[in-house]
DRENPA-3360 file (N, C-alpha, C; in nm, 2 decimals, always signed):
BEGIN
1 = MLPARPAN = +0.04/-0.12/+0.01/-0.02/-0.04/+0.01/+0.09/+0.18/+0.04 ~ +0.11/+0.22/-0.03/+0.12/+0.30/-0.11/+0.10/+0.43/-0.03 ~ +0.18/+0.53/+0.02/+0.13/+0.65/+0.13/-0.03/+0.68/-0.01 ~ +0.00/+0.78/+0.04/-0.20/+0.86/+0.03/-0.16/+0.94/-0.15 ~ -0.34/+0.92/-0.24/-0.33/+0.97/-0.37/-0.19/+1.12/-0.31 ~ -0.18/+1.15/-0.38/-0.07/+1.35/-0.33/-0.19/+1.39/-0.39 ~ -0.24/+1.51/-0.35/-0.38/+1.60/-0.39/-0.28/+1.75/-0.45 ~ -0.33/+1.79/-0.47/-0.28/+1.93/-0.58/-0.17/+1.90/-0.64;
9 = ASAAVLDT = -0.13/+1.79/-0.71/+0.00/+1.71/-0.79/-0.05/+1.75/-0.95 ~ +0.10/+1.77/-0.93/+0.14/+1.77/-1.13/+0.02/+1.62/-1.20 ~ -0.02/+1.58/-1.32/-0.05/+1.54/-1.41/+0.04/+1.36/-1.38 ~ +0.19/+1.45/-1.44/+0.31/+1.32/-1.40/+0.31/+1.26/-1.27 ~ +0.34/+1.36/-1.14/+0.30/+1.28/-1.06/+0.21/+1.23/-0.94 ~ +0.10/+1.22/-1.00/-0.06/+1.13/-1.01/-0.02/+1.02/-1.12 ~ +0.00/+1.02/-1.22/+0.07/+0.92/-1.30/+0.15/+0.77/-1.25 ~ +0.26/+0.89/-1.18/+0.38/+0.78/-1.09/+0.32/+0.71/-1.05;
17 = HRQTGFLL = +0.23/+0.78/-0.88/+0.17/+0.73/-0.81/+0.07/+0.59/-0.87 ~ +0.01/+0.58/-0.98/-0.05/+0.53/-0.96/-0.02/+0.43/-1.01 ~ +0.10/+0.47/-1.13/+0.19/+0.33/-1.17/+0.29/+0.30/-1.12 ~ +0.36/+0.35/-0.95/+0.42/+0.29/-0.84/+0.35/+0.19/-0.79 ~ +0.22/+0.22/-0.75/+0.11/+0.05/-0.67/+0.07/+0.02/-0.81 ~ +0.05/-0.01/-0.85/-0.01/-0.10/-1.01/+0.19/-0.24/-1.06 ~ +0.25/-0.14/-1.03/+0.33/-0.22/-1.15/+0.41/-0.28/-1.02 ~ +0.45/-0.24/-0.90/+0.52/-0.27/-0.75/+0.42/-0.31/-0.67;
25 = GEEMATFE = +0.29/-0.27/-0.64/+0.17/-0.24/-0.53/+0.26/-0.39/-0.43 ~ +0.29/-0.53/-0.48/+0.35/-0.68/-0.38/+0.46/-0.61/-0.30 ~ +0.57/-0.52/-0.36/+0.70/-0.56/-0.33/+0.63/-0.42/-0.21 ~ +0.55/-0.33/-0.28/+0.49/-0.20/-0.17/+0.46/-0.29/+0.03 ~ +0.39/-0.34/-0.05/+0.29/-0.44/+0.04/+0.45/-0.47/+0.11 ~ +0.51/-0.58/+0.08/+0.59/-0.63/+0.18/+0.61/-0.56/+0.21 ~ +0.67/-0.44/+0.20/+0.79/-0.30/+0.21/+0.63/-0.26/+0.36 ~ +0.55/-0.22/+0.33/+0.44/-0.19/+0.49/+0.48/-0.33/+0.59;
33 = RAMNSQLR = +0.48/-0.44/+0.57/+0.45/-0.54/+0.67/+0.58/-0.51/+0.77 ~ +0.74/-0.50/+0.67/+0.83/-0.44/+0.73/+0.85/-0.36/+0.83 ~ +0.76/-0.20/+0.82/+0.78/-0.17/+0.85/+0.65/-0.17/+1.02 ~ +0.58/-0.21/+0.94/+0.45/-0.23/+1.11/+0.51/-0.35/+1.19 ~ +0.57/-0.43/+1.08/+0.71/-0.54/+1.22/+0.79/-0.51/+1.32 ~ +0.82/-0.34/+1.26/+0.93/-0.23/+1.34/+0.84/-0.18/+1.47 ~ +0.71/-0.19/+1.39/+0.64/-0.10/+1.47/+0.61/-0.18/+1.60 ~ +0.58/-0.28/+1.60/+0.51/-0.45/+1.65/+0.67/-0.37/+1.76;
41 = IVAENAKM = +0.78/-0.46/+1.70/+0.83/-0.49/+1.80/+0.86/-0.34/+1.92 ~ +0.89/-0.28/+1.85/+0.87/-0.12/+1.97/+0.78/-0.15/+2.03 ~ +0.67/-0.16/+1.99/+0.57/-0.19/+2.18/+0.58/-0.21/+2.23 ~ +0.60/-0.37/+2.12/+0.63/-0.48/+2.29/+0.75/-0.46/+2.31 ~ +0.82/-0.32/+2.33/+0.96/-0.35/+2.46/+0.92/-0.19/+2.46 ~ +0.84/-0.12/+2.49/+0.80/+0.03/+2.50/+0.84/+0.07/+2.61 ~ +0.93/-0.07/+2.70/+0.90/-0.01/+2.90/+1.08/-0.06/+2.88 ~ +1.13/-0.11/+2.77/+1.28/-0.12/+2.83/+1.40/+0.02/+2.83;
49 = RGPSAAAT = +1.48/+0.03/+2.88/+1.53/+0.13/+3.00/+1.67/+0.08/+2.93 ~ +1.76/+0.16/+2.99/+1.90/+0.18/+2.98/+2.02/+0.19/+2.83 ~ +2.08/+0.22/+2.84/+2.17/+0.25/+2.73/+2.17/+0.20/+2.63 ~ +2.14/+0.04/+2.60/+2.17/-0.04/+2.50/+2.02/+0.00/+2.42 ~ +1.87/+0.03/+2.53/+1.81/+0.08/+2.43/+1.72/+0.19/+2.37 ~ +1.88/+0.29/+2.48/+1.85/+0.46/+2.40/+1.94/+0.43/+2.35 ~ +2.03/+0.40/+2.26/+2.13/+0.35/+2.12/+2.06/+0.32/+2.00 ~ +1.98/+0.20/+2.07/+1.88/+0.17/+1.93/+1.77/+0.25/+1.89;
57 = FTLWSRLF = +1.69/+0.29/+2.03/+1.54/+0.30/+2.04/+1.62/+0.48/+1.91 ~ +1.73/+0.49/+1.94/+1.71/+0.66/+1.91/+1.76/+0.70/+1.73 ~ +1.88/+0.56/+1.72/+1.91/+0.54/+1.59/+1.78/+0.49/+1.44 ~ +1.76/+0.36/+1.57/+1.60/+0.31/+1.52/+1.49/+0.41/+1.40 ~ +1.48/+0.48/+1.53/+1.38/+0.63/+1.56/+1.39/+0.69/+1.37 ~ +1.48/+0.73/+1.39/+1.60/+0.81/+1.31/+1.64/+0.73/+1.17 ~ +1.61/+0.60/+1.14/+1.64/+0.51/+1.02/+1.51/+0.48/+0.95 ~ +1.36/+0.47/+1.09/+1.22/+0.51/+1.04/+1.11/+0.56/+0.96;
65 = GHLADIWE = +1.20/+0.69/+0.99/+1.15/+0.84/+0.89/+1.23/+0.85/+0.80 ~ +1.36/+0.80/+0.77/+1.42/+0.78/+0.68/+1.34/+0.72/+0.53 ~ +1.31/+0.56/+0.61/+1.25/+0.53/+0.59/+1.16/+0.52/+0.45 ~ +1.03/+0.59/+0.61/+0.92/+0.61/+0.55/+0.96/+0.72/+0.44 ~ +0.99/+0.90/+0.45/+1.03/+0.97/+0.38/+1.03/+0.91/+0.24 ~ +1.20/+0.83/+0.20/+1.22/+0.76/+0.10/+1.03/+0.70/+0.00 ~ +0.99/+0.66/+0.07/+0.86/+0.57/+0.06/+0.77/+0.68/-0.02 ~ +0.77/+0.83/+0.08/+0.67/+0.90/+0.04/+0.74/+0.92/-0.13;
73 = LMSRGSYA = +0.85/+0.91/-0.08/+0.93/+1.06/-0.25/+0.88/+0.95/-0.35 ~ +0.91/+0.83/-0.39/+0.91/+0.75/-0.37/+0.82/+0.78/-0.54 ~ +0.72/+0.78/-0.45/+0.54/+0.76/-0.50/+0.51/+0.90/-0.60 ~ +0.64/+0.97/-0.56/+0.60/+1.11/-0.61/+0.69/+1.10/-0.77 ~ +0.77/+1.02/-0.76/+0.85/+1.03/-0.89/+0.98/+1.15/-0.81 ~ +0.98/+1.19/-0.70/+1.08/+1.27/-0.61/+1.22/+1.14/-0.67 ~ +1.29/+1.11/-0.72/+1.37/+0.99/-0.69/+1.50/+1.02/-0.66 ~ +1.56/+1.16/-0.71/+1.69/+1.21/-0.67/+1.65/+1.24/-0.56;
81 = SCMPLARM = +1.59/+1.26/-0.45/+1.55/+1.27/-0.31/+1.58/+1.22/-0.25 ~ +1.58/+1.03/-0.31/+1.55/+0.95/-0.20/+1.67/+0.93/-0.23 ~ +1.80/+1.00/-0.32/+1.92/+0.93/-0.24/+2.03/+0.96/-0.16 ~ +2.02/+1.09/-0.11/+2.09/+1.09/-0.02/+2.01/+1.07/+0.16 ~ +1.89/+1.06/+0.18/+1.82/+0.97/+0.22/+1.85/+0.81/+0.30 ~ +1.84/+0.72/+0.12/+1.84/+0.60/+0.13/+2.01/+0.64/+0.21 ~ +2.14/+0.71/+0.18/+2.23/+0.70/+0.22/+2.31/+0.71/+0.34 ~ +2.16/+0.82/+0.43/+2.15/+0.83/+0.54/+2.11/+0.66/+0.62;
89 = AVETIAIE = +2.05/+0.59/+0.59/+1.91/+0.53/+0.59/+2.09/+0.42/+0.67 ~ +2.17/+0.38/+0.54/+2.21/+0.26/+0.50/+2.32/+0.26/+0.67 ~ +2.36/+0.46/+0.65/+2.52/+0.45/+0.74/+2.46/+0.40/+0.82 ~ +2.33/+0.45/+0.91/+2.28/+0.42/+0.97/+2.24/+0.30/+1.14 ~ +2.25/+0.20/+1.01/+2.19/+0.08/+0.99/+2.33/+0.04/+1.00 ~ +2.50/+0.05/+0.90/+2.57/-0.02/+1.02/+2.61/+0.00/+1.11 ~ +2.59/+0.17/+1.19/+2.64/+0.22/+1.30/+2.51/+0.10/+1.42 ~ +2.43/+0.06/+1.44/+2.37/+0.00/+1.44/+2.45/-0.12/+1.47;
97 = KALVRDGF = +2.44/-0.17/+1.41/+2.57/-0.32/+1.41/+2.70/-0.28/+1.47 ~ +2.76/-0.19/+1.41/+2.87/-0.13/+1.51/+2.89/-0.21/+1.63 ~ +2.78/-0.07/+1.71/+2.71/-0.09/+1.85/+2.67/-0.28/+1.86 ~ +2.60/-0.32/+1.78/+2.61/-0.51/+1.88/+2.75/-0.50/+1.89 ~ +2.79/-0.55/+1.78/+2.97/-0.57/+1.74/+3.03/-0.54/+1.93 ~ +3.06/-0.37/+1.91/+3.11/-0.37/+2.05/+3.03/-0.42/+2.16 ~ +2.95/-0.43/+2.15/+2.81/-0.45/+2.32/+2.82/-0.34/+2.37 ~ +2.77/-0.23/+2.29/+2.74/-0.14/+2.37/+2.84/-0.03/+2.39;
105 = GFYEEWFA = +2.98/-0.10/+2.33/+3.09/-0.02/+2.51/+3.09/+0.12/+2.45 ~ +3.15/+0.17/+2.29/+3.16/+0.28/+2.33/+3.08/+0.40/+2.29 ~ +2.87/+0.34/+2.34/+2.77/+0.40/+2.33/+2.79/+0.39/+2.48 ~ +2.82/+0.37/+2.53/+2.81/+0.36/+2.69/+2.86/+0.44/+2.74 ~ +3.03/+0.47/+2.73/+3.10/+0.55/+2.73/+3.09/+0.73/+2.71 ~ +2.98/+0.70/+2.55/+2.96/+0.85/+2.53/+2.82/+0.89/+2.60 ~ +2.72/+0.73/+2.64/+2.62/+0.78/+2.73/+2.62/+0.89/+2.89 ~ +2.79/+0.83/+2.96/+2.76/+0.83/+3.11/+2.77/+1.03/+3.05;
113 = HAVSQDKT = +2.87/+1.07/+2.99/+2.86/+1.23/+2.98/+2.77/+1.26/+2.84 ~ +2.70/+1.26/+2.83/+2.65/+1.33/+2.70/+2.53/+1.39/+2.69 ~ +2.57/+1.45/+2.85/+2.41/+1.57/+2.85/+2.52/+1.61/+2.96 ~ +2.54/+1.77/+2.94/+2.53/+1.82/+3.06/+2.49/+1.98/+3.08 ~ +2.53/+2.08/+3.17/+2.52/+2.21/+3.15/+2.58/+2.32/+3.15 ~ +2.65/+2.41/+3.03/+2.78/+2.45/+3.06/+2.67/+2.64/+3.09 ~ +2.82/+2.58/+3.17/+2.74/+2.79/+3.29/+2.78/+2.92/+3.24 ~ +2.88/+2.91/+3.14/+2.87/+3.05/+3.14/+2.80/+3.06/+3.03;
121 = SAALVIER = +2.70/+2.96/+2.92/+2.62/+3.04/+2.82/+2.54/+3.01/+2.91 ~ +2.53/+2.92/+2.96/+2.38/+2.86/+3.03/+2.25/+2.79/+2.90 ~ +2.36/+2.66/+2.85/+2.30/+2.61/+2.71/+2.29/+2.48/+2.78 ~ +2.23/+2.42/+2.72/+2.20/+2.29/+2.79/+2.31/+2.25/+2.67 ~ +2.42/+2.16/+2.71/+2.59/+2.06/+2.67/+2.48/+1.94/+2.56 ~ +2.43/+1.87/+2.46/+2.50/+1.77/+2.40/+2.57/+1.68/+2.31 ~ +2.64/+1.63/+2.35/+2.82/+1.59/+2.38/+2.76/+1.50/+2.22 ~ +2.87/+1.54/+2.10/+2.89/+1.46/+1.95/+2.85/+1.35/+1.97;
129 = GMSKAATV = +2.95/+1.29/+1.96/+2.91/+1.11/+2.03/+3.05/+1.12/+1.89 ~ +3.11/+0.97/+1.90/+3.18/+0.96/+1.73/+3.09/+0.76/+1.67 ~ +3.07/+0.83/+1.60/+2.97/+0.63/+1.53/+3.10/+0.58/+1.42 ~ +3.09/+0.50/+1.39/+3.17/+0.38/+1.37/+3.11/+0.30/+1.24 ~ +3.09/+0.35/+1.17/+3.00/+0.24/+1.13/+3.07/+0.22/+0.99 ~ +3.24/+0.28/+1.03/+3.33/+0.26/+0.89/+3.35/+0.15/+0.84 ~ +3.39/+0.06/+0.96/+3.49/-0.10/+0.97/+3.32/-0.18/+0.90 ~ +3.21/-0.15/+0.92/+3.08/-0.26/+0.90/+3.06/-0.24/+0.78;
137 = LAEDERLG = +3.06/-0.11/+0.68/+3.03/-0.08/+0.57/+3.18/-0.18/+0.45 ~ +3.27/-0.15/+0.52/+3.42/-0.21/+0.47/+3.36/-0.37/+0.48 ~ +3.29/-0.36/+0.63/+3.27/-0.58/+0.60/+3.18/-0.65/+0.52 ~ +3.11/-0.60/+0.50/+2.94/-0.62/+0.49/+2.95/-0.58/+0.37 ~ +2.99/-0.64/+0.29/+2.98/-0.65/+0.12/+2.89/-0.53/+0.08 ~ +2.74/-0.61/+0.06/+2.62/-0.55/+0.05/+2.57/-0.44/+0.07 ~ +2.60/-0.38/+0.18/+2.63/-0.27/+0.28/+2.66/-0.14/+0.21 ~ +2.81/-0.25/+0.24/+2.90/-0.12/+0.14/+2.95/-0.08/+0.00;
145 = FLYRLLME = +2.87/-0.17/-0.07/+2.80/-0.14/-0.16/+2.76/-0.10/-0.22 ~ +2.62/-0.13/-0.12/+2.50/+0.00/-0.18/+2.52/+0.18/-0.10 ~ +2.64/+0.15/+0.03/+2.69/+0.31/+0.04/+2.77/+0.33/-0.04 ~ +2.91/+0.30/-0.09/+2.92/+0.36/-0.19/+2.87/+0.41/-0.33 ~ +2.72/+0.32/-0.41/+2.68/+0.39/-0.48/+2.57/+0.51/-0.47 ~ +2.51/+0.43/-0.34/+2.43/+0.57/-0.33/+2.52/+0.71/-0.25 ~ +2.65/+0.70/-0.25/+2.67/+0.78/-0.23/+2.73/+0.88/-0.36 ~ +2.75/+0.78/-0.48/+2.82/+0.84/-0.61/+2.66/+0.93/-0.67;
153 = LSMPNFGS = +2.50/+0.89/-0.67/+2.37/+0.92/-0.63/+2.36/+1.02/-0.61 ~ +2.42/+1.06/-0.47/+2.41/+1.17/-0.38/+2.44/+1.28/-0.40 ~ +2.56/+1.27/-0.43/+2.68/+1.39/-0.47/+2.65/+1.49/-0.66 ~ +2.63/+1.63/-0.65/+2.58/+1.70/-0.69/+2.74/+1.65/-0.85 ~ +2.75/+1.53/-0.90/+2.84/+1.49/-1.00/+2.79/+1.50/-1.11 ~ +2.84/+1.53/-1.27/+2.75/+1.54/-1.37/+2.69/+1.47/-1.42 ~ +2.76/+1.33/-1.41/+2.74/+1.24/-1.47/+2.53/+1.13/-1.37 ~ +2.67/+1.15/-1.22/+2.51/+1.11/-1.14/+2.34/+1.17/-1.17;
161 = SLLLAAPE = +2.44/+1.37/-1.20/+2.26/+1.44/-1.22/+2.23/+1.40/-1.31 ~ +2.35/+1.43/-1.41/+2.25/+1.35/-1.62/+2.21/+1.22/-1.55 ~ +2.22/+1.12/-1.45/+2.11/+1.01/-1.52/+1.99/+1.05/-1.44 ~ +2.03/+1.13/-1.28/+1.87/+1.09/-1.25/+1.78/+1.26/-1.32 ~ +1.86/+1.35/-1.36/+1.76/+1.39/-1.45/+1.71/+1.37/-1.59 ~ +1.76/+1.29/-1.67/+1.78/+1.35/-1.84/+1.78/+1.14/-1.83 ~ +1.73/+1.03/-1.77/+1.74/+0.90/-1.76/+1.69/+0.89/-1.89 ~ +1.69/+0.86/-2.02/+1.66/+0.86/-2.16/+1.79/+0.90/-2.26;
169 = TSLQKAPL = +1.89/+0.94/-2.21/+2.04/+1.01/-2.21/+2.09/+0.89/-2.32 ~ +2.09/+0.96/-2.47/+2.21/+0.85/-2.59/+2.29/+0.92/-2.66 ~ +2.35/+0.84/-2.71/+2.44/+0.90/-2.76/+2.41/+1.06/-2.86 ~ +2.25/+1.06/-2.91/+2.20/+1.16/-2.99/+2.14/+1.27/-2.90 ~ +2.13/+1.26/-2.79/+2.07/+1.34/-2.73/+2.01/+1.29/-2.55 ~ +2.07/+1.41/-2.49/+2.00/+1.39/-2.30/+1.85/+1.48/-2.30 ~ +1.75/+1.38/-2.32/+1.61/+1.44/-2.24/+1.57/+1.47/-2.09 ~ +1.63/+1.66/-2.09/+1.58/+1.66/-1.95/+1.45/+1.66/-1.93;
177 = AFADGAFH = +1.45/+1.61/-1.81/+1.28/+1.60/-1.78/+1.26/+1.68/-1.66 ~ +1.28/+1.86/-1.60/+1.22/+1.95/-1.49/+1.19/+1.89/-1.39 ~ +1.26/+1.82/-1.34/+1.17/+1.87/-1.18/+1.05/+1.80/-1.23 ~ +0.99/+1.70/-1.32/+0.82/+1.71/-1.35/+0.80/+1.59/-1.25 ~ +0.88/+1.48/-1.23/+0.81/+1.37/-1.14/+0.75/+1.24/-1.22 ~ +0.79/+1.22/-1.37/+0.73/+1.13/-1.41/+0.82/+0.95/-1.37 ~ +0.72/+0.89/-1.43/+0.74/+0.73/-1.36/+0.84/+0.69/-1.42 ~ +0.91/+0.66/-1.35/+1.09/+0.57/-1.44/+1.06/+0.43/-1.34;
185 = LGWAELVT = +1.06/+0.28/-1.42/+1.08/+0.16/-1.37/+1.16/+0.19/-1.36 ~ +1.29/+0.21/-1.37/+1.39/+0.14/-1.38/+1.45/+0.20/-1.23 ~ +1.44/+0.36/-1.17/+1.46/+0.42/-1.05/+1.34/+0.27/-0.96 ~ +1.21/+0.33/-1.05/+1.09/+0.25/-0.85/+1.15/+0.15/-0.86 ~ +1.21/+0.02/-0.92/+1.23/-0.06/-0.90/+1.39/-0.05/-0.81 ~ +1.46/-0.02/-0.82/+1.59/+0.04/-0.78/+1.56/+0.06/-0.63 ~ +1.48/+0.14/-0.58/+1.40/+0.28/-0.47/+1.33/+0.13/-0.40 ~ +1.27/+0.07/-0.44/+1.20/-0.02/-0.36/+1.32/-0.14/-0.30;
193 = GWLLLLAG = +1.37/-0.24/-0.38/+1.50/-0.28/-0.37/+1.55/-0.21/-0.23 ~ +1.60/-0.05/-0.28/+1.67/-0.11/-0.15/+1.60/-0.04/-0.02 ~ +1.42/-0.01/+0.01/+1.33/+0.00/+0.09/+1.34/-0.13/+0.16 ~ +1.32/-0.26/+0.00/+1.31/-0.36/+0.11/+1.42/-0.45/+0.21 ~ +1.59/-0.43/+0.15/+1.67/-0.43/+0.17/+1.71/-0.40/+0.34 ~ +1.67/-0.22/+0.31/+1.68/-0.17/+0.46/+1.62/-0.23/+0.57 ~ +1.50/-0.19/+0.53/+1.46/-0.26/+0.64/+1.42/-0.35/+0.68 ~ +1.45/-0.49/+0.62/+1.50/-0.63/+0.57/+1.63/-0.64/+0.73;
201 = EQLNAVRG = +1.71/-0.54/+0.70/+1.85/-0.54/+0.77/+1.83/-0.44/+0.91 ~ +1.71/-0.43/+0.88/+1.71/-0.32/+1.06/+1.62/-0.44/+1.11 ~ +1.54/-0.51/+1.08/+1.47/-0.67/+1.11/+1.55/-0.73/+1.20 ~ +1.68/-0.72/+1.11/+1.78/-0.84/+1.13/+1.86/-0.77/+1.25 ~ +1.84/-0.68/+1.22/+1.96/-0.57/+1.34/+1.92/-0.58/+1.46 ~ +1.81/-0.60/+1.51/+1.70/-0.54/+1.63/+1.76/-0.71/+1.68 ~ +1.66/-0.80/+1.64/+1.66/-0.96/+1.66/+1.81/-0.99/+1.67 ~ +1.91/-0.91/+1.63/+2.00/-1.00/+1.70/+2.14/-0.89/+1.76;
209 = SGVFSLSE = +2.05/-0.83/+1.85/+2.12/-0.65/+1.93/+2.11/-0.75/+2.07 ~ +1.99/-0.83/+2.09/+1.98/-0.92/+2.23/+1.96/-0.77/+2.27 ~ +1.88/-0.68/+2.24/+1.84/-0.59/+2.35/+1.68/-0.62/+2.38 ~ +1.57/-0.66/+2.31/+1.51/-0.62/+2.28/+1.43/-0.82/+2.24 ~ +1.33/-0.81/+2.33/+1.24/-0.96/+2.31/+1.10/-0.93/+2.28 ~ +1.12/-1.06/+2.16/+0.99/-1.09/+2.02/+0.91/-1.17/+2.10 ~ +0.77/-1.14/+2.09/+0.64/-1.26/+2.08/+0.68/-1.35/+2.04 ~ +0.61/-1.49/+1.99/+0.65/-1.63/+1.96/+0.53/-1.53/+1.77;
217 = SLVGEVEL = +0.46/-1.49/+1.81/+0.41/-1.44/+1.73/+0.48/-1.37/+1.64 ~ +0.54/-1.28/+1.70/+0.61/-1.16/+1.56/+0.75/-1.22/+1.57 ~ +0.79/-1.36/+1.61/+0.92/-1.36/+1.53/+0.85/-1.45/+1.42 ~ +0.78/-1.55/+1.44/+0.69/-1.59/+1.32/+0.66/-1.44/+1.19 ~ +0.59/-1.34/+1.26/+0.53/-1.23/+1.10/+0.71/-1.20/+1.05 ~ +0.81/-1.18/+1.14/+0.94/-1.15/+1.11/+0.94/-1.24/+0.98 ~ +1.02/-1.35/+1.02/+1.04/-1.44/+0.94/+1.01/-1.53/+0.79 ~ +0.86/-1.45/+0.85/+0.75/-1.46/+0.69/+0.83/-1.35/+0.59;
225 = VQRDVRTA = +0.79/-1.15/+0.64/+0.86/-1.08/+0.61/+0.97/-1.14/+0.54 ~ +1.10/-1.19/+0.61/+1.21/-1.13/+0.53/+1.22/-1.24/+0.43 ~ +1.10/-1.32/+0.44/+1.11/-1.46/+0.33/+1.03/-1.36/+0.21 ~ +0.97/-1.25/+0.23/+0.90/-1.21/+0.14/+1.03/-1.11/+0.01 ~ +1.08/-1.02/+0.14/+1.18/-1.00/+0.15/+1.29/-1.09/-0.02 ~ +1.33/-1.17/+0.07/+1.45/-1.24/-0.03/+1.39/-1.21/-0.12 ~ +1.29/-1.34/-0.18/+1.18/-1.32/-0.37/+1.19/-1.21/-0.36 ~ +1.16/-1.12/-0.32/+1.11/-0.97/-0.46/+1.28/-0.92/-0.47;
233 = LGNVRRCY = +1.37/-0.97/-0.38/+1.55/-0.90/-0.42/+1.60/-1.01/-0.51 ~ +1.53/-1.16/-0.55/+1.55/-1.25/-0.62/+1.53/-1.22/-0.72 ~ +1.42/-1.17/-0.77/+1.36/-1.09/-0.93/+1.53/-1.07/-1.03 ~ +1.52/-1.21/-1.06/+1.63/-1.12/-1.21/+1.54/-1.05/-1.29 ~ +1.46/-0.99/-1.32/+1.42/-0.93/-1.42/+1.36/-0.77/-1.35 ~ +1.44/-0.72/-1.25/+1.37/-0.64/-1.20/+1.50/-0.54/-1.23 ~ +1.52/-0.41/-1.23/+1.63/-0.36/-1.25/+1.78/-0.39/-1.12 ~ +1.87/-0.35/-1.18/+2.02/-0.38/-1.03/+2.14/-0.30/-1.04;
241 = VEDAGGRF = +2.20/-0.27/-0.93/+2.33/-0.27/-1.09/+2.41/-0.37/-0.99 ~ +2.55/-0.35/-1.07/+2.66/-0.40/-1.03/+2.74/-0.32/-1.03 ~ +2.88/-0.39/-1.00/+3.01/-0.31/-0.93/+3.11/-0.38/-1.11 ~ +3.12/-0.28/-1.19/+3.25/-0.42/-1.31/+3.36/-0.27/-1.32 ~ +3.42/-0.31/-1.25/+3.54/-0.25/-1.31/+3.54/-0.11/-1.23 ~ +3.46/-0.03/-1.12/+3.52/+0.09/-1.15/+3.36/+0.17/-1.16 ~ +3.26/+0.13/-1.26/+3.17/+0.15/-1.24/+3.05/+0.11/-1.21 ~ +3.01/+0.18/-1.23/+2.86/+0.07/-1.17/+2.73/+0.02/-1.26;
249 = VFHNFRRA = +2.74/-0.08/-1.29/+2.63/-0.09/-1.41/+2.50/-0.11/-1.41 ~ +2.40/-0.06/-1.45/+2.26/-0.09/-1.43/+2.18/-0.14/-1.52 ~ +2.13/-0.25/-1.47/+2.09/-0.33/-1.58/+1.94/-0.35/-1.57 ~ +1.85/-0.34/-1.69/+1.69/-0.35/-1.72/+1.66/-0.21/-1.65 ~ +1.76/-0.10/-1.71/+1.71/+0.00/-1.68/+1.63/+0.00/-1.77 ~ +1.49/+0.10/-1.79/+1.40/+0.16/-1.83/+1.21/+0.21/-1.79 ~ +1.23/+0.29/-1.84/+1.16/+0.43/-1.82/+0.95/+0.28/-1.80 ~ +0.97/+0.22/-1.89/+0.82/+0.20/-1.87/+0.82/+0.01/-1.90;
257 = PSGQPKRV = +0.75/-0.04/-1.84/+0.76/-0.19/-1.85/+0.78/-0.23/-2.08 ~ +0.71/-0.13/-2.11/+0.68/-0.14/-2.21/+0.81/-0.10/-2.38 ~ +0.95/-0.06/-2.24/+1.05/-0.04/-2.31/+1.17/-0.11/-2.29 ~ +1.27/-0.08/-2.39/+1.37/-0.23/-2.43/+1.44/-0.14/-2.31 ~ +1.41/-0.31/-2.21/+1.59/-0.28/-2.12/+1.71/-0.28/-2.18 ~ +1.76/-0.19/-2.06/+1.95/-0.11/-2.10/+2.01/-0.13/-2.02 ~ +2.09/-0.11/-2.12/+2.28/-0.06/-1.96/+2.33/-0.01/-1.94 ~ +2.32/+0.06/-1.81/+2.36/+0.23/-1.81/+2.52/+0.23/-1.74;
265 = ALG = +2.65/+0.27/-1.81/+2.75/+0.24/-1.65/+2.78/+0.39/-1.62 ~ +2.78/+0.37/-1.48/+2.82/+0.54/-1.42/+2.96/+0.51/-1.38 ~ +3.07/+0.63/-1.47/+3.19/+0.61/-1.38/+3.27/+0.70/-1.45;
% end
C-alpha cells in the first residue's frame, strides 16, 4: 500500500503514484509489513530502559523516518531526493551493527557524559559522540556496495545528475525532464529494492542486538516478512546495479514496462 494519493499534484506525479502502486504493489505491501513489524517490536518493548535500548531506539527512530520519507518521495517520482536519505539509512544501520558488535561499549562511554550544563552560556550541552560505521561498511559487502552507490548518486556530480534528470540520455540527445515527477520503472524498482533491503536489515539488526524480546507470533511474522523480502530481491528481471571495474552498471534500466531494457554504466 502506497502513501495517500497526493493532493493538488501535477498529472505526471499522479500518474507516477498510480503506476507505482500498479506495477510494484506486491513489493510495496511487503515493505509495509516490514515497517509494521518494526512498530510491533517497538510496542512490545516500549518499557525497555538503559543505554543499549536508548542507543537502538534513537538510531532506529531516525532510520524509520528515513525509510518512510523515501517511500513517500518514491511514490511521487522524486527519485533524486531518495538518494541522500537512503545513504543515511545505510550508514545508520551500519552504526547499529557496530554497536552490537562492540557490546554497546563506545555508546555507554558517551552516554555517561552525554548531557551537561554549560555554566558560561547557560546552555544544555549534548556531546556529539563518534559513530563507527566505516568498519561495518568495509566488511559487509552488500551494505558497503550500496553505500558507495548511493554516495555517488547523492553527490551533485555531472554524471549522476544527468542520469537522474535525463535517464533516457543517448548518444544523440539528453532529454531533460525538469523536476516533473514522471514515472521511471528502473528508478522505482531500484528504490523499492533498497527499501526492502534496508527494512529487512533493520529487522535483522534488532533481532540480533540481544536488547529486545519478541513474542512467538511476532518472530513468525518477521520471518515471513524476511522470506518475502528475499523473494522480491531475488527477481532478476527487476532493475539492479553491479560493480564492474570501478563503474556502476545498471541492468534492466527503462522508463516503462514496454520499453527496451538497457544497460547504463556510471563511472
